[in-house]
ZAMARGU-4260 file (C-alpha; in steps of 0.2 Angstrom, whole numbers, plus 5000, padded with zeros to 4 digits):
<rodrens>
0) 5444/5424/5580 | 5454/5429/5595 | 5470/5425/5586 | 5465/5436/5571 | 5459/5450/5582
5) 5476/5450/5592 | 5486/5449/5576 | 5477/5463/5568 | 5477/5473/5584 | 5496/5472/5587
10) 5500/5474/5568 | 5490/5490/5567 | 5495/5496/5584 | 5514/5494/5581 | 5513/5497/5562
15) 5502/5512/5562 | 5498/5519/5579 | 5516/5519/5586 | 5523/5528/5571 | 5509/5541/5572
20) 5512/5544/5590 | 5531/5545/5588 | 5529/5558/5573 | 5517/5568/5584 | 5529/5568/5599
25) 5545/5572/5589 | 5551/5590/5595 | 5558/5594/5578 | 5545/5602/5566 | 5552/5594/5550
30) 5547/5577/5557 | 5530/5582/5561 | 5527/5587/5542 | 5529/5568/5538 | 5512/5560/5536
35) 5508/5542/5538 | 5500/5536/5522 | 5483/5526/5522 | 5492/5515/5510 | 5503/5509/5524
40) 5488/5504/5534 | 5481/5494/5519 | 5498/5486/5516 | 5499/5481/5535 | 5482/5473/5534
45) 5486/5464/5518 | 5502/5457/5525 | 5494/5452/5541 | 5480/5443/5532 | 5493/5434/5522
50) 5503/5429/5538 | 5487/5422/5546 | 5484/5412/5531 | 5502/5406/5530 | 5501/5401/5549
55) 5485/5391/5545 | 5494/5380/5533 | 5510/5378/5543 | 5511/5365/5557 | 5521/5377/5568
60) 5524/5395/5571 | 5543/5394/5566 | 5539/5385/5550 | 5526/5399/5546 | 5540/5412/5549
65) 5552/5403/5538 | 5539/5401/5524 | 5534/5419/5524 | 5548/5426/5514 | 5548/5413/5500
70) 5529/5414/5499 | 5530/5433/5498 | 5543/5432/5484 | 5533/5419/5475 | 5517/5430/5476
75) 5527/5445/5470 | 5535/5435/5455 | 5517/5428/5451 | 5510/5446/5450 | 5525/5452/5439
80) 5522/5437/5428 | 5503/5440/5426 | 5507/5459/5423 | 5520/5455/5410 | 5508/5443/5401
85) 5494/5456/5401 | 5506/5469/5394 | 5512/5457/5381 | 5494/5453/5375 | 5489/5472/5376
90) 5505/5476/5366 | 5500/5464/5352 | 5482/5469/5352 | 5482/5488/5355 | 5500/5495/5354
95) 5513/5501/5366 | 5504/5516/5373 | 5489/5506/5378 | 5500/5492/5385 | 5509/5505/5396
100) 5492/5512/5402 | 5485/5495/5405 | 5500/5490/5416 | 5500/5506/5425 | 5516/5513/5419
105) 5507/5528/5411 | 5491/5535/5419 | 5476/5538/5408 | 5475/5556/5402 | 5459/5559/5412
110) 5466/5552/5429 | 5481/5556/5439 | 5493/5541/5441 | 5494/5542/5460 | 5475/5542/5461
115) 5473/5526/5450 | 5487/5517/5460 | 5479/5521/5477 | 5461/5516/5471 | 5467/5500/5463
120) 5478/5495/5478 | 5464/5498/5491 | 5451/5489/5480 | 5462/5474/5478 | 5466/5473/5497
125) 5448/5474/5501 | 5444/5458/5490 | 5460/5448/5495 | 5460/5451/5514 | 5443/5442/5517
130) 5448/5428/5506 | 5464/5425/5515 | 5455/5426/5532 | 5442/5414/5527 | 5454/5401/5521
135) 5464/5404/5537 | 5448/5401/5547 | 5444/5385/5537 | 5462/5379/5540 | 5462/5383/5558
140) 5445/5375/5562 | 5450/5358/5554 | 5464/5347/5559 | 5465/5340/5541 | 5476/5350/5530
145) 5476/5340/5514 | 5487/5344/5499 | 5471/5345/5488 | 5463/5359/5500 | 5479/5369/5500
150) 5480/5368/5481 | 5462/5373/5479 | 5465/5388/5491 | 5481/5393/5482 | 5472/5392/5465
155) 5458/5403/5471 | 5470/5416/5478 | 5480/5415/5461 | 5464/5417/5452 | 5459/5432/5462
160) 5476/5440/5459 | 5475/5437/5440 | 5457/5444/5440 | 5462/5459/5450 | 5477/5463/5438
165) 5466/5461/5423 | 5452/5471/5430 | 5464/5485/5435 | 5471/5485/5417 | 5453/5485/5410
170) 5449/5500/5422 | 5464/5510/5416 | 5460/5506/5398 | 5442/5511/5399 | 5446/5528/5406
175) 5459/5531/5393 | 5447/5526/5379 | 5434/5537/5387 | 5445/5552/5388 | 5448/5551/5369
</rodrens>
């Protein structure tokens, strides 16, 4: 718990707090107009939870740092693959317009695209962060890190990612169909 608290504290302090202070202290008015998005805070929390999980499956801090980039790239590729599969299925079933709406390329007529993206990103982070922290806690409290446990955890994370992408697409499709 101390490790997680310190990790999140420093991540938010240096990722959100410090930039806010520097923006406010900047003498030039043009820089004060720059706002710090709440999405940045959500991204920092999500990345921090991912790093806590990565460190829980690694035997050393150096190994966790080295694995962070390939794991991040693998997760990004997985998300693109699932989104592509969802687009392909929707394209075959409902046509190109609905496929673009379901994948977020085009916003539904009744919603603004930025509002949809912000809502989906925050809702997704709120479900993924607790799962990553729980798995990190389980791994840190046990000296046993079997391949089977790690595989089950990665499968659960992948299932949550797929579910989030499908639900987001369904949410967008629902609002588009409702607006017609």
